[in-house]
C-alpha positions as CSV (number, residue, x, y, z in Angstrom):
1,M,60.8,-26.1,-37.1
2,T,60.4,-23.5,-40.0
3,T,58.7,-20.3,-39.5
4,R,55.8,-21.3,-41.7
5,I,55.2,-24.3,-39.5
6,R,55.3,-22.1,-36.1
7,F,53.0,-19.6,-37.6
8,A,50.5,-22.2,-38.7
9,L,50.7,-24.0,-35.3
10,L,50.3,-20.3,-33.6
11,S,47.4,-19.8,-35.8
12,L,45.5,-23.1,-34.7
13,V,46.1,-22.5,-31.1
14,V,44.8,-18.8,-31.5
15,L,41.7,-20.1,-33.4
16,A,41.0,-23.0,-31.0
17,C,41.1,-20.4,-28.1
18,V,38.6,-18.1,-30.1
19,F,36.4,-21.0,-30.7
20,A,36.5,-22.3,-27.1
21,R,35.4,-18.8,-25.9
22,A,32.7,-18.4,-28.1
23,T,31.3,-21.9,-27.3
24,G,31.6,-20.9,-23.6
25,A,29.6,-17.8,-24.4
26,L,26.9,-19.8,-26.3
27,A,26.5,-22.1,-23.5
28,A,26.0,-19.3,-20.8
29,H,23.3,-17.9,-23.2
30,A,21.6,-21.2,-23.4
31,R,21.6,-21.4,-19.6
32,V,20.1,-18.0,-19.4
33,S,17.5,-18.9,-21.9
34,H,16.6,-22.2,-20.0
35,A,16.3,-20.4,-16.8
36,T,14.1,-17.7,-18.4
37,A,11.9,-20.6,-19.9
38,V,11.6,-22.1,-16.6
39,A,10.6,-18.8,-15.0
40,R,8.0,-18.3,-17.7
41,E,6.5,-21.7,-17.1
42,Q,6.3,-20.9,-13.3
43,A,4.6,-17.8,-14.0
44,K,2.0,-19.6,-16.1
45,V,1.3,-22.0,-13.3
46,V,0.6,-19.0,-10.9
47,R,-1.4,-17.4,-13.6
48,Y,-3.6,-20.5,-14.1
49,A,-3.9,-21.0,-10.1
50,R,-5.3,-17.3,-9.8
51,H,-8.2,-18.4,-12.0
52,F,-9.6,-20.4,-9.4
53,L,-9.6,-17.7,-6.4
54,G,-13.0,-17.9,-5.0
55,V,-13.7,-21.6,-5.5
56,R,-15.3,-23.1,-2.4
57,Y,-13.4,-25.5,-0.2
58,V,-14.7,-29.1,-0.1
59,Y,-13.1,-32.0,1.7
60,G,-11.9,-34.4,-0.9
61,G,-12.5,-31.8,-3.7
62,T,-10.6,-31.9,-7.0
63,S,-12.3,-29.7,-9.4
64,P,-13.5,-26.0,-9.6
65,R,-17.1,-27.2,-10.4
66,Y,-17.6,-28.9,-7.1
67,G,-14.7,-27.3,-4.9
68,F,-11.2,-28.1,-3.8
69,D,-9.4,-29.0,-0.8
70,C,-5.8,-28.2,-0.5
71,S,-4.1,-31.0,-2.2
72,G,-6.8,-31.2,-4.8
73,F,-6.3,-27.8,-5.7
74,T,-2.4,-28.1,-6.2
75,R,-3.1,-31.4,-8.0
76,F,-5.6,-29.8,-10.4
77,V,-3.4,-26.9,-11.2
78,Y,-0.2,-29.1,-11.9
79,A,-2.2,-31.6,-13.9
80,H,-2.9,-28.9,-16.5
81,F,0.6,-28.6,-17.1
82,G,1.1,-32.3,-17.6
83,I,2.5,-33.1,-14.0
84,A,0.6,-35.6,-12.1
85,L,0.6,-35.5,-8.3
86,P,-1.2,-37.6,-5.6
87,H,-4.3,-36.3,-3.9
88,Y,-2.6,-36.2,-0.5
89,S,-0.2,-33.3,0.6
90,G,2.0,-35.5,2.6
91,A,2.9,-37.6,-0.7
92,Q,3.1,-34.4,-2.7
93,F,6.0,-33.3,-0.6
94,Y,7.9,-36.0,-1.8
95,R,7.8,-35.0,-5.3
96,G,10.1,-32.5,-7.0
97,R,13.1,-30.9,-5.2
98,R,13.6,-29.6,-1.9
99,V,13.6,-25.6,-1.8
100,S,14.7,-23.5,1.1
101,R,12.3,-21.0,2.2
102,G,14.8,-18.1,1.1
103,G,14.8,-19.9,-2.4
104,L,11.2,-19.8,-3.0
105,R,10.0,-19.1,-6.5
106,P,6.5,-18.7,-8.0
107,G,5.0,-22.1,-8.8
108,D,6.7,-24.0,-5.7
109,L,4.4,-26.1,-3.6
110,V,4.6,-24.9,0.2
111,F,3.6,-27.2,3.0
112,F,2.3,-26.5,6.6
113,N,1.1,-28.3,9.6
114,G,3.2,-31.4,9.7
115,L,2.7,-31.9,5.8
116,G,-1.2,-31.6,6.4
117,H,-1.7,-28.6,4.3
118,V,-0.2,-27.4,0.9
119,G,-0.6,-24.4,-1.2
120,L,1.1,-22.7,-4.3
121,Y,3.8,-20.0,-3.8
122,I,2.8,-17.0,-5.9
123,G,5.8,-14.7,-4.9
124,G,6.2,-11.9,-2.5
125,G,5.8,-13.9,0.5
126,R,2.4,-15.1,-0.5
127,F,0.6,-18.5,-1.5
128,I,-2.6,-19.5,-2.9
129,H,-4.5,-22.2,-1.2
130,A,-7.7,-24.0,-0.2
131,P,-7.6,-23.4,3.5
132,H,-10.6,-25.4,5.3
133,T,-14.4,-25.9,5.3
134,G,-16.3,-22.7,5.1
135,T,-13.5,-20.8,3.1
136,V,-12.7,-20.4,-0.6
137,V,-9.4,-20.7,-2.5
138,Q,-7.6,-17.7,-1.5
139,V,-4.1,-15.7,-1.3
140,A,-2.4,-15.7,2.1
141,S,0.8,-14.6,3.6
142,L,3.6,-17.0,4.5
143,S,4.4,-14.8,7.6
144,S,0.7,-15.2,8.8
145,H,0.4,-18.8,8.3
146,S,2.1,-20.8,11.2
147,G,3.5,-24.5,11.0
148,Y,5.6,-24.1,7.7
149,V,7.3,-27.4,7.0
150,G,9.1,-26.9,3.5
151,A,8.7,-26.4,0.2
152,R,9.1,-28.3,-3.3
153,R,9.8,-27.2,-6.8
154,L,8.1,-29.3,-9.6
155,I,9.2,-27.2,-12.5
C-alpha cells in the first residue's frame, strides 16, 4: 500500500470515530431533553390537580362542579391531558408502569387499602386525593396514610 492510501484510510477511520462520538453525544442530549419534557408534563399534571383542592368528596363524583371520589378525581385530572382512566381505583392500578415507592415522581398514581383508594403523588412524600364522605380534595402525607399498595406511572 502506498503512503497516500494509508493516509486516506487513517483519515477515514479518524473521521468515523469523531462522527461516532458526536452522534453519541447528541443522543445523550436527546435523552436528557426527553426526560426534561416528561418531568415538565408531570409538573403540569400536579399543577392542574392542585386547582381542585377544596372540592368536596362525593361518592361516584367525577367533576369539580358536583364533587369527586378518589378515582373520579384522578380520572378527571388525567383526562385533561388526554389519558383515559376507568372510574375505579382497582382498574386504574393496571394502567401505566409499576413504580417503586422509592422511585415515585410527581404525577404518579399511588394506591392504598387493597386498591380501594387512589391519589396523585405531588412530591416530597405527599399526595393529593379525595379521601371520603365529609371531606374535600386535600394534600396528605404518604407516611400518615396506612395501607400503601403501590404506584403507577402514566406519563
